[in-house]
N, C-alpha and C positions, 0 to 999 in steps of 0.2 A: 538515359537516365535511369535509374534504378527506383523501384518503390520499396519504401522502408517496410518491413515486416515486424509485426508486433505478436508476440505470444503472451497471453494474460490469462491468469487463473486468480482465484480467491481461496484463501485458507484462513479460517478464524477471524474472518474480517479484515485480513490484510491483503494487499495486492501482490501477486508474485509475478514478475513479468521479465521479458527478455526482448531486446529490440536489435535487429539484424543479426541474429545468433550471438549477440554479446554476452555478458555475464548476467546471471539471473539475479534480480533484485526483490527485495522484501520492502514494501512500502506502506504507508499510510497515506492519506491526501496530502500532508505536508512535509513529511520526512521520510527519509531512506534510512532503513534499519540496518540493513546488511547488504553485501553483494557477494555472489558466490559462483563457482564454476560450473555446477551442474544444477538441473531442476530438482533432483532429489535432495540436494543439500538445502535448496532454498525452501523447499516445502517442509523439509524436517526442521528448520530453525522457525519457519511460521507455525507449525505445529506445536513447538515448545513454549511459544510466547501464549501469555494469557488473552483471553477473547478480546478483540478490539470493537469497540462500538464509538462512533463519532459523537462526540458531545453536542448538545444543543446550544446555539449560541445564547448567550447571555446578553440581555439589553445593556448598554452602557449606563454611567450613573445620571447623565442629562436626558436620557429617552423615557417617554411616559409608556408604562406597561398597561396593555389593553387586558381588561378582566371581564 
């Protein structure tokens, strides 16, 4: 049984990762933005995107907000 191998980097707030020497992917926590054949292509794509910062969760209409 083999152990999965994960290569993961961060660029401009995006995750740049590859699993088991597969394609390199540029992702946020919830979305995959692109898939590339090389790490350099994935990093170049992530560098060309605007900086990413996860948004704070907003309370739903029925929840009380503590102040």
